[in-house]
C-alpha positions as semicolon CSV with decimal commas, in nm:
position;residue;x (nm);y (nm);z (nm)
1;M;-0,171;-1,672;0,004
2;S;-0,328;-1,980;0,169
3;G;-0,427;-2,106;-0,178
4;I;-0,067;-2,087;-0,298
5;I;0,057;-2,269;0,014
6;A;-0,201;-2,542;-0,041
7;L;-0,087;-2,588;-0,401
8;L;0,275;-2,607;-0,295
9;C;0,191;-2,865;-0,028
10;A;0,007;-3,074;-0,287
11;F;0,308;-3,104;-0,515
12;P;0,492;-3,376;-0,320
13;V;0,179;-3,593;-0,347
14;I;0,146;-3,524;-0,719
15;Y;0,515;-3,598;-0,763
16;V;0,495;-3,936;-0,588
17;I;0,182;-4,038;-0,781
18;K;0,352;-3,944;-1,107
19;K;0,656;-4,155;-1,019
20;L;0,444;-4,454;-0,921
21;L;0,209;-4,447;-1,219
22;L;0,454;-4,318;-1,480
23;P;0,793;-4,448;-1,378
24;G;0,940;-4,404;-1,727
25;K;1,222;-4,596;-1,893
26;Q;1,588;-4,503;-1,875
27;S;1,885;-4,694;-2,014
28;G;2,165;-4,456;-1,930
29;P;2,276;-4,183;-1,690
30;Y;2,165;-3,822;-1,705
31;P;2,441;-3,571;-1,774
32;P;2,618;-3,432;-1,465
33;G;2,466;-3,141;-1,279
34;P;2,372;-3,002;-0,939
35;K;2,226;-3,244;-0,689
36;G;1,860;-3,167;-0,637
37;L;1,633;-3,177;-0,335
38;P;1,346;-3,423;-0,289
39;F;1,030;-3,332;-0,482
40;I;1,147;-2,992;-0,607
41;G;1,469;-3,108;-0,771
42;N;1,688;-2,813;-0,873
43;A;1,411;-2,552;-0,866
44;L;1,623;-2,338;-0,632
45;D;1,945;-2,386;-0,831
46;F;1,846;-2,222;-1,159
47;P;1,996;-1,872;-1,190
48;T;1,755;-1,583;-1,224
49;E;2,008;-1,348;-1,388
50;N;2,326;-1,384;-1,593
51;N;2,208;-1,739;-1,656
52;A;2,432;-1,796;-1,959
53;Q;2,744;-1,715;-1,760
54;E;2,624;-1,921;-1,465
55;Y;2,563;-2,225;-1,686
56;A;2,915;-2,183;-1,822
57;K;3,041;-2,197;-1,461
58;W;2,844;-2,519;-1,414
59;E;3,052;-2,671;-1,693
60;K;3,372;-2,617;-1,493
61;K;3,211;-2,712;-1,163
62;Y;3,068;-3,045;-1,283
63;G;3,332;-3,126;-1,544
64;S;3,098;-3,153;-1,841
65;S;2,977;-2,928;-2,122
66;I;2,649;-3,124;-2,127
67;L;2,456;-3,071;-1,804
68;H;2,133;-3,182;-1,642
69;A;1,898;-3,028;-1,388
70;S;1,533;-3,077;-1,304
71;A;1,242;-2,908;-1,132
72;F;0,924;-3,085;-1,022
73;G;0,991;-3,368;-1,265
74;T;1,073;-3,148;-1,566
75;H;1,419;-3,225;-1,702
76;V;1,650;-2,956;-1,839
77;I;1,951;-3,037;-2,058
78;L;2,212;-2,763;-2,102
79;L;2,447;-2,756;-2,402
80;N;2,756;-2,539;-2,367
81;K;2,939;-2,657;-2,681
82;R;2,850;-2,583;-3,041
83;E;2,916;-2,940;-3,159
84;A;2,648;-3,071;-2,922
85;A;2,396;-2,809;-3,038
86;D;2,474;-2,886;-3,403
87;E;2,430;-3,259;-3,346
88;L;2,099;-3,231;-3,164
89;F;1,936;-2,922;-3,315
90;E;2,068;-2,958;-3,670
91;R;2,135;-3,325;-3,749
92;R;1,860;-3,458;-3,520
93;A;1,620;-3,176;-3,596
94;Q;1,322;-3,412;-3,621
95;K;1,362;-3,487;-3,250
96;Y;1,454;-3,139;-3,127
97;S;1,246;-2,883;-3,319
98;D;0,962;-2,856;-3,070
99;R;0,936;-2,593;-2,797
100;P;0,864;-2,667;-2,432
101;H;0,531;-2,550;-2,300
102;F;0,555;-2,195;-2,173
103;P;0,280;-2,166;-1,909
104;L;0,281;-1,787;-1,928
105;A;0,277;-1,760;-2,310
106;N;-0,102;-1,764;-2,339
107;L;-0,146;-1,550;-2,029
108;I;0,064;-1,267;-2,174
109;G;-0,059;-1,303;-2,531
110;L;0,271;-1,429;-2,673
111;S;0,121;-1,746;-2,819
112;Y;0,096;-1,561;-3,153
113;N;0,476;-1,538;-3,171
114;M;0,624;-1,802;-3,401
115;A;0,936;-1,829;-3,186
116;F;0,730;-1,976;-2,901
117;M;0,496;-2,195;-3,108
118;G;0,506;-2,571;-3,072
119;Y;0,630;-2,780;-3,363
120;G;0,320;-2,850;-3,573
121;D;0,105;-2,745;-3,868
122;K;0,052;-2,388;-3,750
123;W;0,426;-2,336;-3,703
124;R;0,502;-2,496;-4,043
125;L;0,259;-2,258;-4,212
126;C;0,415;-1,958;-4,041
127;R;0,762;-2,072;-4,137
128;K;0,662;-2,132;-4,498
129;I;0,522;-1,780;-4,530
130;T;0,814;-1,609;-4,360
131;Q;1,072;-1,803;-4,557
132;Q;0,910;-1,678;-4,877
133;I;0,907;-1,321;-4,754
134;F;1,245;-1,307;-4,579
135;R;1,463;-1,530;-4,797
136;Q;1,801;-1,378;-4,875
137;G;1,715;-1,320;-5,240
138;A;1,412;-1,110;-5,143
139;M;1,596;-0,867;-4,915
140;E;1,617;-0,599;-5,181
141;N;1,239;-0,563;-5,140
142;F;1,309;-0,424;-4,792
143;N;1,633;-0,238;-4,859
144;W;1,475;0,096;-4,936
145;V;1,267;0,111;-4,619
146;I;1,567;0,003;-4,411
147;T;1,773;0,275;-4,579
148;R;1,505;0,535;-4,519
149;K;1,473;0,456;-4,150
150;V;1,851;0,437;-4,097
151;H;1,887;0,781;-4,256
152;Q;1,619;0,913;-4,023
153;A;1,816;0,770;-3,731
154;L;2,128;0,949;-3,856
155;G;1,927;1,272;-3,858
156;G;1,821;1,205;-3,501
157;L;2,183;1,151;-3,393
158;L;2,276;1,476;-3,564
159;S;2,008;1,685;-3,394
160;S;2,015;1,522;-3,048
161;P;2,315;1,288;-3,008
162;D;2,268;1,253;-2,632
163;D;1,938;1,078;-2,704
164;F;2,104;0,794;-2,896
165;A;1,918;0,534;-2,688
166;Y;1,589;0,692;-2,799
167;H;1,696;0,686;-3,166
168;N;1,807;0,326;-3,126
169;K;1,464;0,228;-2,996
170;M;1,293;0,416;-3,277
171;L;1,507;0,246;-3,540
172;A;1,473;-0,102;-3,395
173;I;1,093;-0,095;-3,384
174;S;1,001;0,143;-3,667
175;I;1,166;-0,064;-3,943
176;P;0,962;-0,380;-3,874
177;M;0,646;-0,172;-3,837
178;A;0,707;0,003;-4,168
179;A;0,807;-0,312;-4,355
180;M;0,534;-0,530;-4,209
181;Y;0,241;-0,290;-4,195
182;G;0,339;0,026;-4,379
183;Y;0,295;0,193;-4,039
184;D;0,517;0,501;-4,027
185;V;0,627;0,565;-3,669
186;K;0,693;0,932;-3,595
187;S;0,782;0,916;-3,227
188;A;0,882;0,667;-2,957
189;E;0,569;0,792;-2,777
190;D;0,356;0,640;-3,052
191;P;0,106;0,415;-2,867
192;C;0,207;0,118;-3,081
193;I;0,576;0,165;-3,000
194;V;0,507;0,210;-2,628
195;A;0,299;-0,108;-2,629
196;A;0,560;-0,303;-2,827
197;D;0,851;-0,192;-2,610
198;K;0,678;-0,262;-2,279
199;S;0,512;-0,587;-2,384
200;L;0,836;-0,737;-2,514
201;T;1,042;-0,622;-2,216
202;L;0,795;-0,729;-1,947
203;G;0,676;-1,037;-2,135
204;L;1,020;-1,186;-2,192
205;Q;1,107;-1,125;-1,827
206;L;0,800;-1,318;-1,715
207;I;0,832;-1,606;-1,959
208;A;1,203;-1,667;-1,900
209;P;1,327;-1,937;-1,660
210;G;1,324;-1,789;-1,312
211;G;1,091;-1,509;-1,419
212;S;0,791;-1,641;-1,232
213;L;0,688;-1,931;-1,010
214;I;0,428;-2,012;-1,277
215;N;0,712;-2,134;-1,499
216;I;0,804;-2,389;-1,233
217;I;0,455;-2,466;-1,100
218;P;0,220;-2,427;-1,401
219;I;-0,093;-2,487;-1,193
220;L;-0,038;-2,143;-1,036
221;R;-0,158;-1,990;-1,364
222;F;-0,513;-2,063;-1,256
223;I;-0,488;-1,826;-0,961
224;P;-0,691;-1,511;-1,047
225;P;-0,501;-1,183;-1,087
226;W;-0,688;-1,023;-0,795
227;F;-0,571;-1,292;-0,551
228;P;-0,330;-1,154;-0,285
229;G;0,031;-1,226;-0,378
230;A;-0,048;-1,315;-0,740
231;S;0,194;-1,054;-0,875
232;S;0,287;-1,256;-1,185
233;R;-0,079;-1,296;-1,283
234;K;-0,135;-0,922;-1,246
235;A;0,172;-0,849;-1,456
236;A;0,060;-1,103;-1,715
237;E;-0,278;-0,932;-1,755
238;H;-0,102;-0,599;-1,810
239;V;0,135;-0,747;-2,068
240;K;-0,153;-0,918;-2,248
241;K;-0,327;-0,585;-2,298
242;L;-0,005;-0,427;-2,426
243;T;0,050;-0,718;-2,665
244;R;-0,303;-0,684;-2,797
245;D;-0,248;-0,313;-2,859
246;M;0,086;-0,380;-3,029
247;Q;-0,085;-0,612;-3,276
248;Q;-0,414;-0,432;-3,324
249;I;-0,303;-0,071;-3,377
250;P;-0,098;-0,129;-3,695
251;L;-0,340;-0,396;-3,816
252;D;-0,631;-0,153;-3,792
253;F;-0,418;0,098;-3,981
254;V;-0,366;-0,143;-4,272
255;K;-0,731;-0,240;-4,288
256;S;-0,850;0,121;-4,276
257;Q;-0,619;0,226;-4,558
258;M;-0,716;-0,067;-4,776
259;A;-1,082;0,015;-4,721
260;R;-1,043;0,360;-4,881
261;P;-1,228;0,386;-5,213
262;S;-1,018;0,377;-5,527
263;K;-1,029;0,667;-5,773
264;R;-0,930;0,437;-6,058
265;K;-1,056;0,082;-6,085
266;S;-0,737;-0,028;-6,257
267;V;-0,522;0,063;-5,958
268;S;-0,493;-0,217;-5,702
269;R;-0,550;-0,146;-5,334
270;T;-0,187;-0,221;-5,255
271;K;-0,059;0,019;-5,521
272;R;-0,308;0,277;-5,399
273;L;-0,152;0,249;-5,055
274;Y;0,189;0,301;-5,210
275;K;0,073;0,628;-5,368
276;M;-0,091;0,752;-5,050
277;F;0,202;0,694;-4,813
278;R;0,575;0,748;-4,849
279;V;0,648;0,448;-4,631
280;A;0,724;0,080;-4,681
281;V;0,408;-0,004;-4,870
282;P;0,320;-0,233;-5,032
283;S;0,389;-0,396;-4,697
284;F;0,392;-0,758;-4,587
285;V;0,048;-0,742;-4,426
286;S;-0,115;-0,520;-4,690
287;E;0,001;-0,757;-4,964
288;F;-0,146;-1,045;-4,767
289;F;-0,485;-0,873;-4,742
290;E;-0,467;-0,792;-5,112
291;K;-0,418;-1,162;-5,181
292;K;-0,707;-1,247;-4,950
293;H;-0,933;-1,000;-5,132
294;T;-0,849;-1,130;-5,478
295;I;-0,796;-1,507;-5,447
296;G;-0,895;-1,583;-5,091
297;A;-0,694;-1,693;-4,788
298;S;-0,767;-1,927;-4,502
299;E;-0,812;-1,819;-4,142
300;E;-0,497;-2,017;-4,061
301;E;-0,296;-1,816;-4,314
302;E;-0,430;-1,490;-4,177
303;A;-0,344;-1,593;-3,822
304;A;0,004;-1,696;-3,937
305;V;0,075;-1,364;-4,107
306;L;-0,051;-1,162;-3,813
307;S;0,161;-1,366;-3,573
308;I;0,477;-1,308;-3,776
309;A;0,462;-0,936;-3,844
310;P;0,541;-0,796;-3,496
311;T;0,831;-1,033;-3,422
312;V;1,116;-0,864;-3,608
313;Y;1,348;-0,676;-3,380
314;A;1,706;-0,545;-3,386
315;A;1,919;-0,323;-3,168
316;I;2,250;-0,137;-3,192
317;G;2,323;-0,034;-2,832
318;T;2,612;-0,279;-2,804
319;F;2,770;-0,142;-3,121
320;I;2,769;0,218;-2,993
321;Y;2,916;0,105;-2,661
322;L;3,190;-0,098;-2,830
323;M;3,292;0,186;-3,059
324;A;3,314;0,427;-2,765
325;V;3,553;0,198;-2,579
326;N;3,748;0,076;-2,885
327;P;3,859;0,391;-3,073
328;D;4,132;0,210;-3,271
329;I;3,882;-0,036;-3,416
330;Q;3,652;0,255;-3,502
331;K;3,928;0,438;-3,689
332;K;4,024;0,127;-3,883
333;A;3,662;0,072;-3,985
334;Q;3,622;0,433;-4,095
335;A;3,938;0,411;-4,304
336;E;3,790;0,113;-4,491
337;I;3,461;0,296;-4,546
338;D;3,637;0,604;-4,679
339;S;3,843;0,393;-4,921
340;V;3,532;0,228;-5,065
341;V;3,261;0,494;-5,039
342;G;3,459;0,817;-5,036
343;T;3,313;1,130;-4,881
344;K;3,048;1,232;-5,133
345;R;2,778;0,977;-5,055
346;L;2,647;0,748;-4,782
347;P;2,708;0,372;-4,785
348;N;2,453;0,141;-4,945
349;F;2,394;-0,232;-4,960
350;E;2,599;-0,270;-5,278
351;D;2,906;-0,174;-5,074
352;R;2,873;-0,466;-4,831
353;P;3,090;-0,720;-5,023
354;L;3,364;-0,456;-5,055
355;M;3,404;-0,397;-4,680
356;P;3,540;-0,708;-4,508
357;Y;3,637;-0,525;-4,189
358;I;3,283;-0,391;-4,140
359;E;3,158;-0,745;-4,196
360;A;3,399;-0,870;-3,930
361;I;3,269;-0,604;-3,688
362;Y;2,913;-0,720;-3,754
363;R;3,008;-1,080;-3,677
364;E;3,207;-0,985;-3,367
365;I;2,926;-0,772;-3,222
366;L;2,690;-1,070;-3,227
367;R;2,961;-1,308;-3,104
368;W;3,082;-1,087;-2,821
369;R;2,736;-1,016;-2,680
370;P;2,462;-1,223;-2,847
371;P;2,124;-1,059;-2,770
372;G;1,967;-1,390;-2,670
373;Q;2,245;-1,548;-2,469
374;V;2,082;-1,884;-2,406
375;G;1,838;-1,879;-2,694
376;I;1,481;-2,001;-2,676
377;P;1,474;-2,359;-2,544
378;H;1,404;-2,662;-2,761
379;C;1,212;-2,970;-2,647
380;S;1,292;-3,337;-2,710
381;A;1,016;-3,525;-2,892
382;E;1,133;-3,870;-2,781
383;D;1,387;-4,042;-2,558
384;D;1,736;-4,003;-2,694
385;F;2,103;-4,055;-2,612
386;Y;2,398;-3,830;-2,678
387;D;2,760;-3,881;-2,579
388;G;2,654;-4,164;-2,350
389;Y;2,395;-3,955;-2,164
390;F;2,019;-4,006;-2,152
391;I;1,788;-3,726;-2,271
392;P;1,425;-3,807;-2,182
393;K;1,124;-3,728;-2,396
394;G;0,981;-3,386;-2,310
395;A;1,310;-3,251;-2,173
396;T;1,381;-2,881;-2,215
397;V;1,706;-2,854;-2,412
398;I;1,889;-2,522;-2,393
399;G;2,172;-2,413;-2,620
400;N;2,398;-2,174;-2,427
401;V;2,487;-1,941;-2,714
402;W;2,705;-1,721;-2,494
403;A;2,916;-2,019;-2,383
404;M;2,957;-2,129;-2,746
405;T;3,064;-1,786;-2,867
406;H;3,305;-1,757;-2,572
407;D;3,461;-2,100;-2,616
408;E;3,834;-2,037;-2,571
409;S;3,923;-2,330;-2,793
410;I;3,754;-2,155;-3,085
411;Y;3,780;-1,788;-2,987
412;P;4,101;-1,710;-2,795
413;E;4,058;-1,419;-2,553
414;P;3,680;-1,452;-2,587
415;N;3,600;-1,149;-2,372
416;A;3,804;-0,918;-2,595
417;F;3,633;-0,743;-2,886
418;K;3,855;-0,841;-3,182
419;P;3,706;-0,827;-3,534
420;E;4,043;-0,953;-3,661
421;R;3,956;-1,302;-3,538
422;F;3,737;-1,342;-3,848
423;F;4,025;-1,303;-4,097
424;N;4,254;-1,558;-4,256
425;L;4,629;-1,504;-4,257
426;D;4,607;-1,367;-4,613
427;G;4,369;-1,089;-4,502
428;T;4,049;-1,240;-4,641
429;L;3,741;-1,314;-4,433
430;N;3,731;-1,668;-4,298
431;D;3,432;-1,899;-4,331
432;D;3,311;-1,847;-3,972
433;D;3,008;-1,652;-4,091
434;R;2,735;-1,830;-3,896
435;I;2,565;-1,611;-3,637
436;L;2,469;-1,841;-3,349
437;A;2,250;-1,567;-3,202
438;Y;1,996;-1,647;-3,475
439;G;1,941;-1,998;-3,340
440;F;1,974;-2,355;-3,464
441;G;1,816;-2,607;-3,697
442;R;1,458;-2,568;-3,806
443;R;1,403;-2,310;-3,532
444;V;1,663;-2,071;-3,669
445;C;1,531;-1,716;-3,697
446;V;1,364;-1,687;-4,038
447;G;1,415;-1,311;-4,028
448;K;1,793;-1,339;-3,988
449;H;1,867;-1,182;-4,327
450;F;1,634;-0,895;-4,248
451;A;1,800;-0,839;-3,910
452;S;2,145;-0,867;-4,067
453;A;2,061;-0,599;-4,323
454;I;1,936;-0,360;-4,054
455;I;2,235;-0,407;-3,827
456;W;2,492;-0,386;-4,107
457;L;2,353;-0,068;-4,266
458;T;2,317;0,096;-3,925
459;V;2,675;0,012;-3,829
460;V;2,832;0,127;-4,156
461;S;2,618;0,442;-4,182
462;I;2,697;0,562;-3,830
463;L;3,067;0,489;-3,875
464;A;3,069;0,674;-4,207
465;T;2,924;0,993;-4,063
466;F;2,991;1,010;-3,688
467;K;3,274;0,980;-3,439
468;I;3,183;0,797;-3,120
469;E;3,386;0,868;-2,807
470;K;3,356;0,855;-2,432
471;A;3,180;1,157;-2,287
472;R;3,383;1,412;-2,090
473;D;3,305;1,602;-1,773
474;E;3,334;1,979;-1,728
475;T;3,711;1,950;-1,674
476;G;3,758;1,759;-2,000
477;K;3,824;1,427;-1,830
478;E;3,678;1,115;-1,992
479;I;3,379;0,960;-1,816
480;G;3,416;0,584;-1,780
481;I;3,151;0,348;-1,918
482;S;3,032;0,050;-1,719
483;D;3,049;-0,286;-1,894
484;E;2,729;-0,405;-1,726
485;Y;2,434;-0,556;-1,909
486;V;2,084;-0,621;-1,784
487;D;1,880;-0,936;-1,848
488;F;1,528;-0,910;-1,990
489;G;1,441;-1,276;-1,987
490;F;1,561;-1,418;-2,318
491;L;1,723;-1,088;-2,419
492;T;2,000;-0,874;-2,275
493;H;2,056;-0,502;-2,318
494;K;2,341;-0,269;-2,238
495;T;2,276;-0,065;-1,927
496;P;2,234;0,310;-1,994
497;F;2,556;0,503;-2,051
498;K;2,678;0,839;-2,178
499;C;2,900;0,895;-2,480
500;S;2,987;1,163;-2,735
501;I;2,851;1,128;-3,089
502;L;2,959;1,407;-3,324
503;P;2,979;1,442;-3,704
504;R;3,315;1,334;-3,843
505;S;3,329;1,645;-4,061
506;T;3,124;1,923;-4,212
507;T;3,091;1,710;-4,524
508;S;2,946;1,415;-4,335
509;Q;2,703;1,649;-4,159
510;H;2,582;1,777;-4,496
511;L;2,540;1,420;-4,623
512;V;2,313;1,337;-4,329
513;E;2,112;1,655;-4,375
514;Q;2,068;1,587;-4,747
515;A;1,963;1,227;-4,684
516;C;1,701;1,336;-4,430
517;A;1,573;1,614;-4,655
518;S;1,519;1,372;-4,944
519;E;1,307;1,132;-4,738
């Protein structure tokens, strides 16, 4: 503990030296914000939970949608309006496509993740590869594995509906694993799934603002994990091991399968994998190794592919919660599905353009509760000015996605779940089809089409076959559901709740059983 105290005491000296030697240039005021303390700035003002909502309150408190705070000389710019995010992240992308340094990223093994990479050659290579793989026109390459896993999830809801949170976790992680590696997850107890779930949950908590003192005082990362009081360093070591397992287990699987001898020389290794496993092979990673075997691939390309594969993630907990508490919306959605699909088959991707109300539900889910409410911060590459305010080089610039999707001037009654807000007066879908939860500019999620396909098919398939209601107690009285969410760093999840999920009819039950039997 004495070492930590010594480091903290040294910071005022470091701060003064920095100011004297590197005074910096400034030709305008910073945006409004909380008044900081000497040396530490606003280090004690940053919220550690519900930060998106707190930053929205700052807007009212300080009379500005563009806000400024600082900690130990690091400047933070907060953007609560979409027009500001579009101007900086989209139209000035050259200046705002970098990421701030995350002191804990290397410690927890998250430096492989493209979302946290700095703006440079490695990131450009990763983006180039993922854009080729995940472009909208290539989604049909993944549709069959998404369909297969969604049908398995339907089977899980049929056999054990009370375990819907378990089936949600299985679906969210098993689709990327199957599509990326051809790794067929059988259980949430699979060591790869356990490692992925824990590493992402714990890692994002640590790396988020307020998650650890190391984020504020980077020099603390040099304290060894065994040092008394170094709880973040101990946690980081644990997460790093989990992250390594999450990457290595499926990677070893791909390599071992591709190493199997071929019975026919004319059959490629990738096609041989396809014959051996009834999963999503040829997969992203197996195709990459096939390319490497035949025409060669650089170490940089290999590192890029392996950093991309584990990053895809999607969840449907919010959807199940919203359907349980909005029965009228659920009935309206099911009526549309029945009119398009009928009762003799399950929905498929070809039905998507024919179901505008389901599309509106998809948009409203991600507007009402975006998974990443403040998004991953950007970093300014040079001094800049916006709306009369100064933004210094190296500033952390945060787009408050939640504030933007709850802007009353754009979305009246923003806290209400209303898919109808996405329709024109003539009943057609409006052009508000951009999902801010996927990010901005050059740092927009390259897997957004993949995530969209997973979420849409999950939503429409569950609605087609099941009725979601509030659970009831032994007297038949409905059990209320809390509206609380829990923060996991850059992600939020619905707190656990109970609900009733039953087949809509005997026919829908048979459809689910047939779909599972054919897989």
